[in-house]
NUGU-97014 format. One record per residue: residue number from 1; residue in three letters; z, y, x of N, C-alpha, C in turn. Coordinates in steps of 0.1 Angstrom, whole numbers. Each point is the difference from the previous one (the first is absolute). Layout:
# residues N
+-----+------+-------+-------+-------+-------+-------+-------+-------+-------+-------+
| seq | type |  n.zz |  n.yy |  n.xx | ca.zz | ca.yy | ca.xx |  c.zz |  c.yy |  c.xx |
+-----+------+-------+-------+-------+-------+-------+-------+-------+-------+-------+
| NUM |  ALA |     Z |     Y |     X |     Z |     Y |     X |     Z |     Y |     X |
...
+-----+------+-------+-------+-------+-------+-------+-------+-------+-------+-------+
***
This chain:
# residues 224
+-----+------+-------+-------+-------+-------+-------+-------+-------+-------+-------+
| seq | type |  n.zz |  n.yy |  n.xx | ca.zz | ca.yy | ca.xx |  c.zz |  c.yy |  c.xx |
+-----+------+-------+-------+-------+-------+-------+-------+-------+-------+-------+
|   1 |  MET |   168 |  -531 |   229 |   -10 |    11 |    -3 |     8 |    13 |     1 |
|   2 |  ARG |    -6 |    11 |     6 |     6 |    13 |     2 |     1 |     6 |   -14 |
|   3 |  GLN |    11 |     6 |    -3 |     3 |     7 |   -12 |    -7 |    14 |     1 |
|   4 |  PRO |    -7 |     5 |   -11 |    -4 |    14 |     0 |    10 |     9 |     2 |
|   5 |  PHE |    -3 |    11 |     7 |    11 |    10 |     4 |     7 |     6 |   -12 |
|   6 |  ARG |    -8 |     2 |   -11 |     7 |     5 |   -13 |    10 |    -9 |    -5 |
|   7 |  LEU |    -1 |   -13 |     3 |    11 |    -9 |    -4 |    11 |    -1 |     9 |
|   8 |  LEU |    -3 |     2 |    13 |    10 |     0 |    10 |     9 |    12 |    -1 |
|   9 |  ILE |    -5 |    11 |    -6 |     9 |    12 |    -2 |    12 |    -4 |    -8 |
|  10 |  GLY |    -1 |   -10 |    -8 |    11 |    -5 |    -8 |     9 |   -10 |     6 |
|  11 |  SER |    -4 |    -5 |    12 |     7 |   -10 |     7 |    12 |     5 |     7 |
|  12 |  GLY |     9 |    -9 |     4 |    13 |     4 |     6 |    -2 |     8 |    13 |
|  13 |  LEU |   -10 |    -4 |     7 |    -1 |     7 |    14 |    -4 |    15 |    -2 |
|  14 |  LEU |   -10 |     3 |    -9 |    -4 |    14 |    -1 |    10 |     8 |    -7 |
|  15 |  THR |     7 |    -6 |    -9 |    11 |     7 |    -7 |    11 |     3 |    11 |
|  16 |  ALA |     3 |    -9 |     8 |    10 |     2 |    11 |    -6 |    11 |     9 |
|  17 |  ALA |   -13 |     0 |     3 |    -6 |    10 |     9 |     2 |    14 |    -5 |
|  18 |  LEU |    -3 |     1 |   -13 |     1 |    13 |    -6 |    15 |     5 |     0 |
|  19 |  LEU |     9 |    -9 |    -1 |    14 |     4 |     0 |     6 |     1 |    14 |
|  20 |  GLY |    -9 |    -4 |    10 |     5 |     2 |    14 |     8 |   -12 |     5 |
|  21 |  THR |    -1 |   -11 |    -6 |     8 |   -12 |     5 |    -9 |   -11 |     6 |
|  22 |  ALA |   -13 |     2 |     2 |    -8 |   -10 |     5 |     0 |     0 |    15 |
|  23 |  ALA |     1 |   -11 |     7 |    -2 |    -1 |    14 |   -14 |     1 |     4 |
|  24 |  ALA |    -3 |     3 |    13 |   -14 |     1 |     4 |     0 |    -4 |    15 |
|  25 |  PRO |   -11 |    -8 |     4 |    -9 |    -6 |    -9 |     6 |   -11 |    -9 |
|  26 |  ALA |    -6 |    -2 |   -11 |     6 |   -11 |    -9 |   -12 |    -7 |    -7 |
|  27 |  GLN |     2 |   -13 |    -3 |   -10 |    -6 |    -7 |     3 |     1 |   -15 |
|  28 |  ALA |   -11 |     3 |    -8 |     2 |     2 |   -14 |    -1 |   -13 |    -8 |
|  29 |  THR |     7 |    -1 |   -10 |    -2 |   -11 |    -9 |    -5 |     5 |   -14 |
|  30 |  GLY |   -11 |    -5 |    -5 |    -6 |     5 |   -12 |     7 |    -5 |   -12 |
|  31 |  LEU |    -4 |     3 |   -12 |     5 |    -5 |   -12 |    -1 |   -15 |     0 |
|  32 |  GLY |    10 |    -7 |    -5 |    -1 |   -14 |    -1 |     4 |    -7 |    13 |
|  33 |  GLY |     4 |     8 |    10 |     4 |    -6 |    13 |   -11 |    -4 |     9 |
|  34 |  THR |   -13 |     4 |    -3 |   -11 |    -3 |     9 |     0 |     9 |    12 |
|  35 |  ALA |     0 |    -6 |    12 |     1 |     8 |    12 |   -13 |     7 |     3 |
|  36 |  THR |     0 |    12 |     5 |   -12 |     7 |     4 |     1 |     5 |    14 |
|  37 |  ASP |   -10 |     6 |     5 |     0 |     5 |    13 |     4 |    15 |     1 |
|  38 |  LEU |     5 |     5 |   -11 |     3 |    14 |    -1 |    12 |     4 |     9 |
|  39 |  VAL |    -2 |    10 |     8 |    11 |     4 |    10 |     3 |    15 |    -3 |
|  40 |  VAL |    13 |     3 |     0 |     4 |    14 |    -2 |     4 |     6 |    14 |
|  41 |  LEU |    -7 |    11 |     4 |     3 |     6 |    12 |     6 |    14 |    -3 |
|  42 |  SER |    12 |     2 |     7 |     7 |    12 |    -4 |     5 |     9 |    12 |
|  43 |  ALA |    -2 |    -6 |    12 |     5 |     8 |    12 |    -8 |    -5 |    12 |
|  44 |  GLY |    -3 |     9 |     9 |    -6 |    -4 |    13 |   -15 |     4 |     0 |
|  45 |  HIS |    -7 |    -3 |    11 |   -13 |     4 |     2 |   -10 |    -9 |    -6 |
|  46 |  VAL |    -9 |     5 |    -9 |   -10 |    -9 |    -6 |   -14 |     9 |    -1 |
|  47 |  ASP |   -10 |    -6 |     5 |   -14 |     6 |    -3 |    -4 |    -3 |   -14 |
|  48 |  ILE |     2 |     9 |    -9 |    -2 |    -2 |   -14 |   -15 |    -2 |    -2 |
|  49 |  ALA |    -8 |     7 |     8 |   -15 |    -2 |     0 |    -4 |    -3 |    13 |
|  50 |  ASP |    -2 |   -13 |     3 |    -5 |    -5 |    13 |   -15 |    -4 |    -2 |
|  51 |  ILE |    -8 |     9 |     5 |   -15 |    -2 |    -3 |    -6 |    -8 |    12 |
|  52 |  ALA |    -7 |   -10 |    -3 |    -7 |    -9 |    10 |   -14 |    -2 |    -4 |
|  53 |  TYR |    -8 |    -3 |    10 |   -14 |    -4 |    -3 |    -3 |   -14 |     6 |
|  54 |  GLU |    -2 |   -10 |    -9 |    -2 |   -13 |     5 |   -11 |    -7 |    -8 |
|  55 |  ASP |    -9 |    -7 |     7 |   -11 |    -8 |    -6 |    -8 |     9 |    -9 |
|  56 |  GLY |    -3 |    12 |     5 |    -9 |     9 |    -8 |     7 |     7 |   -12 |
|  57 |  SER |    13 |    -1 |    -1 |     7 |     6 |   -12 |    11 |     8 |     5 |
|  58 |  LEU |     3 |    11 |    -7 |    12 |     8 |     1 |    11 |    -6 |    -9 |
|  59 |  GLU |    12 |    -1 |     5 |    11 |    -5 |    -7 |    12 |     8 |     1 |
|  60 |  LEU |     8 |     1 |   -11 |    13 |     7 |    -1 |    11 |   -10 |     0 |
|  61 |  GLY |     9 |     0 |     9 |    12 |    -8 |     0 |    12 |     7 |     3 |
|  62 |  VAL |    11 |    -7 |     2 |    13 |     6 |     4 |     5 |    -6 |    12 |
|  63 |  HIS |     3 |     8 |    10 |     6 |    -5 |    13 |    15 |     2 |    -1 |
|  64 |  ASP |     7 |   -10 |    -1 |    15 |     1 |    -3 |     7 |    -2 |    13 |
|  65 |  GLU |     7 |    11 |     5 |     8 |    -1 |    12 |    15 |     1 |    -3 |
|  66 |  THR |     3 |    -2 |   -13 |    14 |    -1 |    -3 |     6 |   -13 |     3 |
|  67 |  VAL |    -8 |   -10 |     4 |     5 |   -13 |     4 |    -5 |    -3 |    14 |
|  68 |  GLU |     7 |    -9 |     7 |    -4 |    -5 |    13 |    -3 |   -15 |     0 |
|  69 |  PRO |   -11 |    -4 |     5 |   -12 |     8 |     4 |    -6 |     7 |   -12 |
|  70 |  ASP |    -7 |    11 |     3 |    -7 |     7 |   -11 |   -11 |    -9 |    -6 |
|  71 |  VAL |    -4 |     3 |   -12 |    -9 |    -8 |    -8 |   -10 |     9 |    -7 |
|  72 |  GLU |   -12 |    -7 |    -3 |   -10 |     6 |    -9 |     2 |    -5 |   -14 |
|  73 |  ARG |     0 |     9 |    -9 |     2 |    -4 |   -14 |   -12 |     5 |    -9 |
|  74 |  GLU |    -2 |    -7 |   -11 |   -10 |     4 |   -10 |     7 |    11 |    -8 |
|  75 |  VAL |    -8 |    11 |    -4 |     5 |    11 |    -8 |     7 |    -6 |   -13 |
|  76 |  ASP |    -7 |   -10 |    -6 |     4 |    -6 |   -13 |    14 |    -6 |     2 |
|  77 |  ASP |     4 |    -3 |    12 |    13 |    -8 |     2 |    12 |     9 |     2 |
|  78 |  VAL |    -2 |    13 |     0 |    11 |     9 |     4 |     3 |    10 |   -11 |
|  79 |  VAL |    13 |     3 |    -1 |     6 |    11 |    -8 |     7 |    10 |    11 |
|  80 |  PHE |    -4 |    12 |    -1 |     6 |    10 |     9 |    11 |     7 |    -8 |
|  81 |  LEU |    12 |    -1 |     5 |    12 |     6 |    -7 |     4 |    13 |     6 |
|  82 |  VAL |     0 |    11 |    -8 |     4 |    13 |     5 |    15 |     1 |    -5 |
|  83 |  LYS |     9 |    -1 |     9 |    14 |     0 |    -4 |     5 |    13 |    -4 |
|  84 |  ARG |    11 |     0 |    -8 |     5 |    13 |    -5 |     5 |     9 |    11 |
|  85 |  ALA |     2 |    -5 |    12 |     3 |     9 |    12 |   -12 |     9 |     3 |
|  86 |  ALA |   -12 |    -3 |    -5 |   -11 |     8 |     3 |    -1 |    13 |    -9 |
|  87 |  ARG |     9 |     0 |   -10 |     0 |    11 |   -10 |     5 |    13 |     7 |
|  88 |  THR |    -7 |    10 |    -3 |     3 |    14 |     6 |    -5 |    10 |   -11 |
|  89 |  THR |    -1 |    12 |     4 |    -6 |    10 |    -9 |   -11 |     7 |     6 |
|  90 |  VAL |    -9 |     6 |    -8 |   -12 |     7 |     4 |     5 |    13 |     7 |
|  91 |  PRO |    -5 |     2 |    12 |     5 |    13 |     7 |    -5 |    13 |    -7 |
|  92 |  ALA |     7 |    11 |     2 |    -3 |    12 |    -6 |   -13 |     6 |     6 |
|  93 |  ASN |    -3 |    -5 |    12 |   -13 |     5 |     6 |   -12 |    -2 |    -9 |
|  94 |  PRO |    -7 |    10 |    -4 |   -12 |    -1 |    -9 |   -10 |   -10 |     5 |
|  95 |  ALA |     0 |    -2 |    14 |   -10 |    -9 |     5 |     2 |   -15 |    -4 |
|  96 |  PHE |    11 |    -2 |    -5 |     3 |   -14 |    -5 |    -1 |    -1 |   -15 |
|  97 |  GLY |    -6 |    10 |    -6 |    -2 |     0 |   -15 |    -8 |   -12 |    -5 |
|  98 |  PHE |    -8 |    -6 |     9 |    -7 |   -12 |    -5 |    10 |   -12 |    -4 |
|  99 |  LEU |    13 |     1 |     5 |     9 |   -10 |    -4 |     7 |     3 |   -13 |
| 100 |  GLY |    -2 |    11 |    -6 |     6 |     4 |   -12 |     8 |    13 |     1 |
| 101 |  ALA |     7 |     3 |   -10 |     8 |    13 |     0 |    11 |    -1 |    10 |
| 102 |  ALA |     4 |    11 |     6 |    11 |     0 |    10 |    12 |    -4 |    -6 |
| 103 |  GLY |     7 |    -8 |     7 |    13 |    -5 |    -5 |     0 |   -13 |    -8 |
| 104 |  LYS |   -12 |    -4 |    -5 |    -2 |   -12 |    -7 |     2 |   -12 |     9 |
| 105 |  PRO |     4 |   -12 |    -6 |     1 |   -12 |     8 |   -14 |    -5 |     6 |
| 106 |  THR |     0 |    -5 |    11 |   -12 |    -7 |     6 |     6 |   -11 |     9 |
| 107 |  TRP |    -7 |   -11 |     1 |     4 |   -11 |     8 |   -10 |    -1 |    12 |
| 108 |  ILE |     5 |     1 |    13 |   -10 |     2 |    11 |     4 |   -11 |    10 |
| 109 |  LEU |   -11 |    -8 |     4 |     1 |    -8 |    12 |    -6 |     9 |    11 |
| 110 |  PRO |     9 |     4 |    10 |    -4 |    11 |     9 |   -10 |    -5 |    11 |
| 111 |  GLU |    -7 |    10 |     5 |    -9 |    -2 |    11 |     7 |    -4 |    13 |
| 112 |  ILE |    12 |     6 |     2 |     9 |    -4 |    11 |     9 |   -11 |    -4 |
| 113 |  GLN |     1 |   -11 |     7 |     7 |   -12 |    -5 |    15 |     3 |    -3 |
| 114 |  ASN |     4 |    -5 |   -12 |    14 |    -1 |    -4 |     2 |   -15 |    -1 |
| 115 |  GLU |     9 |    -5 |     9 |     1 |   -15 |     0 |     5 |    -7 |   -12 |
| 116 |  SER |     5 |     8 |   -10 |     5 |    -6 |   -12 |   -11 |    -1 |   -11 |
| 117 |  LEU |   -11 |     6 |     3 |   -11 |     1 |    -9 |   -12 |    -7 |     6 |
| 118 |  LEU |   -10 |    -2 |    -9 |   -13 |    -5 |     5 |    -7 |    11 |     8 |
| 119 |  TRP |    -7 |    -3 |    10 |    -8 |     9 |     9 |   -14 |    -4 |    -1 |
| 120 |  PRO |    -7 |     4 |   -10 |   -14 |    -5 |    -2 |   -11 |     7 |     8 |
| 121 |  GLY |    -7 |    -8 |     7 |   -11 |     5 |     8 |   -14 |    -4 |    -6 |
| 122 |  ILE |   -10 |     6 |     5 |   -14 |    -3 |    -3 |    -7 |    -3 |    13 |
| 123 |  ALA |    -6 |   -12 |     1 |    -5 |    -5 |    14 |   -14 |    -4 |    -1 |
| 124 |  THR |    -8 |     4 |    11 |   -13 |    -5 |     2 |    -2 |    -6 |    14 |
| 125 |  GLU |    12 |    -4 |     6 |     0 |    -4 |    13 |    -8 |   -13 |     3 |
| 126 |  GLU |    -2 |    -8 |   -10 |    -8 |   -12 |     2 |   -15 |     2 |     0 |
| 127 |  ILE |    -4 |    12 |    -3 |   -15 |     2 |     0 |    -4 |     6 |    14 |
| 128 |  GLU |   -10 |    -8 |     6 |    -4 |     4 |    13 |    -9 |    12 |     0 |
| 129 |  ALA |     0 |     7 |    11 |    -9 |    12 |     1 |   -15 |    -4 |     0 |
| 130 |  GLY |    -8 |     8 |    -6 |   -15 |    -3 |     0 |    -4 |    -8 |   -12 |
| 131 |  VAL |     8 |    -4 |    -8 |    -4 |    -8 |   -12 |    -4 |     9 |   -11 |
| 132 |  PHE |     7 |    11 |    -3 |    -3 |     9 |   -11 |    -5 |    14 |     6 |
| 133 |  ALA |    -9 |     6 |    -8 |    -6 |    12 |     4 |    11 |    11 |     2 |
| 134 |  GLY |     0 |     6 |    12 |    10 |    10 |     3 |    14 |    -6 |     2 |
| 135 |  ASP |     1 |   -13 |     0 |    13 |    -7 |     1 |     9 |     5 |   -11 |
| 136 |  GLN |    -5 |     0 |   -12 |     8 |     5 |   -11 |    -2 |    -9 |   -12 |
| 137 |  VAL |    12 |    -2 |    -8 |    -1 |    -6 |   -13 |     8 |     9 |    -9 |
| 138 |  THR |    -1 |    -4 |   -13 |     7 |     9 |   -10 |     9 |    -9 |    -9 |
| 139 |  LEU |    12 |     4 |    -2 |     9 |    -6 |   -10 |     0 |     9 |   -12 |
| 140 |  THR |    -4 |    -6 |   -11 |     0 |     8 |   -13 |    10 |    -6 |   -10 |
| 141 |  VAL |     9 |     9 |    -5 |     8 |    -3 |   -11 |    -7 |     3 |   -13 |
| 142 |  GLU |    -3 |   -10 |    -7 |    -9 |     1 |   -12 |     8 |     3 |   -13 |
| 143 |  LYS |    13 |    -6 |     0 |     7 |     1 |   -13 |    15 |    -2 |     2 |
| 144 |  VAL |     8 |     7 |    -7 |    14 |    -1 |     0 |     5 |    -2 |   -14 |
| 145 |  THR |     7 |   -11 |    -3 |     6 |    -2 |   -13 |    15 |    -1 |     2 |
| 146 |  GLY |     7 |     8 |    -7 |    15 |     1 |     1 |     6 |    11 |    -7 |
| 147 |  PRO |    13 |     3 |     2 |     7 |    10 |    -8 |    -2 |    14 |     5 |
| 148 |  GLY |    -5 |     2 |    12 |    -1 |    13 |     6 |   -12 |     1 |    10 |
| 149 |  ARG |     1 |    10 |     8 |   -10 |     3 |    10 |     3 |    -6 |    13 |
| 150 |  VAL |   -10 |    -3 |     8 |     1 |    -5 |    14 |    -7 |     9 |     9 |
| 151 |  ALA |     6 |     4 |    12 |    -6 |     8 |    10 |     3 |    -6 |    13 |
| 152 |  VAL |   -10 |     1 |     9 |     1 |    -4 |    14 |    -3 |    13 |     9 |
| 153 |  PHE |     9 |     3 |     9 |    -2 |    12 |     8 |     6 |    -1 |    13 |
| 154 |  THR |    -4 |     8 |     9 |     6 |     2 |    13 |     5 |    14 |     2 |
| 155 |  GLU |     8 |     2 |    10 |     5 |    14 |     3 |    -2 |     3 |    14 |
| 156 |  ASP |    -4 |    13 |     3 |    -2 |     4 |    13 |    13 |     3 |     7 |
| 157 |  ALA |    -1 |     6 |    12 |    13 |     2 |     8 |     9 |    10 |    -6 |
| 158 |  VAL |    -4 |     8 |    -9 |     8 |    10 |    -7 |     3 |    -4 |   -14 |
| 159 |  GLY |    -3 |   -12 |    -4 |     3 |    -5 |   -13 |    -9 |     4 |   -11 |
| 160 |  THR |   -13 |     5 |     3 |   -10 |     3 |   -10 |    -7 |   -13 |    -4 |
| 161 |  PRO |    -1 |    -3 |   -13 |    -6 |   -13 |    -4 |   -15 |     0 |     0 |
| 162 |  ASN |    -6 |   -11 |     3 |   -14 |    -2 |    -2 |    -2 |   -12 |    -9 |
| 163 |  VAL |    -5 |     3 |   -12 |     0 |   -10 |   -11 |   -13 |    -8 |     2 |
| 164 |  LEU |     3 |   -14 |     1 |   -11 |    -9 |     2 |    -5 |    -7 |   -12 |
| 165 |  ILE |    10 |    -3 |    -9 |    -3 |    -6 |   -13 |     9 |     6 |   -10 |
| 166 |  ASN |    -5 |     3 |   -12 |     9 |     6 |   -11 |    -6 |    -4 |   -13 |
| 167 |  SER |     7 |    -9 |    -7 |    -5 |    -4 |   -13 |     1 |    11 |   -11 |
| 168 |  ALA |     8 |    10 |     3 |     3 |    10 |   -10 |   -12 |     9 |    -3 |
| 169 |  ASP |    -9 |     1 |    10 |   -12 |     9 |    -2 |   -13 |    -8 |    -1 |
| 170 |  GLY |     2 |   -13 |    -4 |   -12 |    -8 |    -3 |    -4 |   -10 |    11 |
| 171 |  LEU |    -4 |   -11 |    -4 |    -5 |   -10 |     9 |   -14 |    -4 |    -3 |
| 172 |  PRO |    -8 |    -6 |     9 |     5 |    -5 |    13 |     2 |    10 |    11 |
| 173 |  ASP |     8 |    -3 |    10 |     2 |     7 |    12 |    -4 |    -8 |    12 |
| 174 |  ALA |    -8 |     6 |     9 |    -5 |    -8 |    11 |     7 |     5 |    13 |
| 175 |  LEU |     5 |    -9 |     8 |     6 |     3 |    13 |    -8 |    -6 |    11 |
| 176 |  PRO |    -7 |     9 |     8 |    -8 |    -5 |    11 |    10 |    -4 |    12 |
| 177 |  LEU |    -4 |   -11 |     6 |     8 |    -6 |    10 |    -8 |    -4 |    13 |
| 178 |  SER |     5 |     4 |    12 |    -7 |    -5 |    11 |     4 |   -14 |     3 |
| 179 |  THR |    -9 |    -8 |     4 |     3 |   -14 |     3 |     8 |    -1 |    13 |
| 180 |  GLY |     7 |   -11 |     1 |     9 |    -3 |    12 |    12 |     9 |     0 |
| 181 |  THR |     5 |     5 |   -12 |    11 |    10 |     0 |    11 |    -5 |   -10 |
| 182 |  HIS |    11 |     8 |     0 |    11 |    -3 |    -8 |     6 |    13 |    -5 |
| 183 |  LEU |     2 |     1 |   -13 |     5 |    13 |    -6 |    12 |    -3 |    -8 |
| 184 |  HIS |    10 |     9 |     1 |    12 |     1 |    -8 |     0 |    13 |    -8 |
| 185 |  ALA |     3 |    -1 |   -13 |     1 |    12 |    -8 |    12 |    -3 |   -10 |
| 186 |  SER |     4 |    11 |    -7 |    10 |    -1 |   -10 |    -7 |    -4 |   -14 |
| 187 |  TRP |     7 |    -9 |    -7 |    -4 |    -5 |   -13 |    10 |     5 |   -10 |
| 188 |  ALA |    -5 |     8 |   -10 |     9 |     6 |   -10 |    -3 |    -4 |   -14 |
| 189 |  PHE |    11 |    -3 |    -7 |    -2 |    -4 |   -14 |     9 |     9 |    -9 |
| 190 |  SER |    -6 |     5 |   -11 |     7 |    10 |    -8 |    10 |    -6 |    -9 |
| 191 |  LYS |    -1 |   -12 |    -4 |    10 |    -7 |    -9 |     2 |   -14 |     4 |
| 192 |  ALA |    12 |    -5 |    -5 |     3 |   -14 |     2 |    -8 |    -8 |    -9 |
| 193 |  GLY |    -2 |   -13 |     4 |    -7 |    -9 |    -8 |   -10 |    -9 |     8 |
| 194 |  VAL |    -9 |    -6 |    -7 |   -10 |    -9 |     6 |   -14 |     7 |     1 |
| 195 |  TYR |    -6 |     0 |    12 |   -13 |     6 |     3 |    -9 |   -11 |     4 |
| 196 |  LEU |   -13 |     0 |    -5 |   -10 |    -8 |     5 |   -11 |    10 |     6 |
| 197 |  ILE |    -3 |    -2 |    13 |    -8 |     9 |     8 |   -13 |    -8 |     4 |
| 198 |  THR |   -11 |     4 |    -5 |   -13 |    -7 |     3 |    -7 |     7 |    11 |
| 199 |  ALA |    -3 |    -7 |    11 |    -7 |     6 |    12 |   -11 |    -9 |     5 |
| 200 |  ARG |    -9 |     6 |     7 |   -12 |    -7 |     5 |    -4 |     6 |    14 |
| 201 |  ALA |    -4 |    -8 |     9 |    -5 |     5 |    13 |   -16 |     0 |     1 |
| 202 |  THR |    -5 |    10 |     6 |   -15 |     1 |     0 |    -4 |     5 |    14 |
| 203 |  GLY |   -11 |    -5 |     5 |    -6 |     5 |    12 |   -14 |    -3 |     2 |
| 204 |  ALA |    -7 |     9 |     8 |   -14 |    -2 |     3 |    -1 |    -6 |    14 |
| 205 |  LEU |    -7 |   -12 |     1 |    -2 |    -6 |    13 |   -10 |     8 |     8 |
| 206 |  THR |     0 |    -3 |    13 |    -9 |     8 |     8 |   -15 |    -2 |    -3 |
| 207 |  ASP |    -3 |   -11 |    -7 |   -14 |    -3 |    -4 |    -3 |     7 |   -13 |
| 208 |  GLY |    10 |     7 |    -6 |    -2 |     8 |   -13 |     4 |    -8 |   -12 |
| 209 |  THR |     4 |   -12 |     1 |     5 |    -8 |   -11 |    13 |     4 |    -4 |
| 210 |  THR |     3 |     3 |   -13 |    13 |     3 |    -5 |     7 |   -13 |    -5 |
| 211 |  VAL |    13 |    -1 |     5 |     8 |   -11 |    -5 |    12 |     5 |    -6 |
| 212 |  THR |     5 |    -7 |   -11 |    11 |     4 |    -8 |     9 |   -12 |    -2 |
| 213 |  SER |    13 |     2 |     1 |     9 |   -10 |    -3 |     2 |    -3 |   -15 |
| 214 |  ASP |     5 |   -11 |    -3 |     5 |    -2 |   -14 |    11 |     9 |    -3 |
| 215 |  PRO |     2 |     4 |   -12 |    11 |     9 |    -4 |    13 |    -7 |     3 |
| 216 |  ALA |    10 |     7 |     5 |    14 |    -6 |     1 |     9 |     9 |    -8 |
| 217 |  VAL |     9 |    -7 |    -7 |     9 |     6 |    -9 |    14 |    -2 |     6 |
| 218 |  TYR |     6 |    12 |     4 |    13 |     0 |     6 |    11 |     2 |   -10 |
| 219 |  LYS |    10 |    -8 |     0 |    11 |     0 |    -9 |    12 |     7 |     6 |
| 220 |  VAL |     5 |    11 |    -6 |    11 |     8 |     5 |    10 |     1 |   -10 |
| 221 |  VAL |    13 |    -3 |     3 |    11 |     2 |    -9 |     9 |    10 |     5 |
| 222 |  VAL |     2 |    11 |    -7 |     8 |    12 |     4 |    13 |    -1 |    -7 |
| 223 |  GLN |    11 |    -1 |     7 |    13 |    -1 |    -6 |     5 |    13 |    -6 |
| 224 |  PRO |     7 |     0 |   -12 |     5 |    12 |    -6 |    11 |     6 |     8 |
+-----+------+-------+-------+-------+-------+-------+-------+-------+-------+-------+
***
C-alpha cells in the first residue's frame, strides 16, 4: 500500500532529498519497508503538467524525459526536487517584487534550461486541434500549501517578467493555454521546505460542454 505523503516526509528518502543526498530518479521506500511507486525527479526535462484529453476526460499527468526512453507518470507518484543549486536572490529590479523583497533568498527553476536542475514544462501537445473551443484549455492552480509563496513567470527578450501564477496575491490563478503547444516558464519558491500544489485543467468542447480534470496535487521539496 502506498504510504501517505505526510508519512513519507519522515522516511529516509525524503529526509535525504531535503539534505541533497537523494539520487534521481529513485524509488522510494515507505515506512516499514513497503515499496511505493514514488519517484524523485531533480534534474532534466519534465512536463510537470502534461494535459491530455482521452475518452471524454481531461487528465493531468507528468511526462518524464529525465529517463530514456521517456515515460508517462501519475502526478501522485512523483516528488519534484528543487535542489539548493536553484537558490538565488530576488533581483533589485522592482518588476520582480512579486518574488519578495530585493536581496531575499528565492529558489528558481529557470525558464532556460540549466542541466543541473529540473526544467519543468507545461504541455498540451497531446490535444488535437478542433476538440476544444478556440483550441484552448485552462490550467488553474487552486491551492498552495507550504512554507512560502510560489510564482510561475516568463521573461521577455529584455528580462521583464510576465507573471503567470502567483500564490502571494491570492488563488486560484488561471493560465490559458493553446492546445498542441509546449510552454516553459520559471518556477520560484520563496522558502525551503515541502509544498503541495493543487491544480486542475478545464476546457470547453466545441459543442459547448465543459470538461474538468480531477484535481492533481504536486509534491515539491525545496532544499535549504
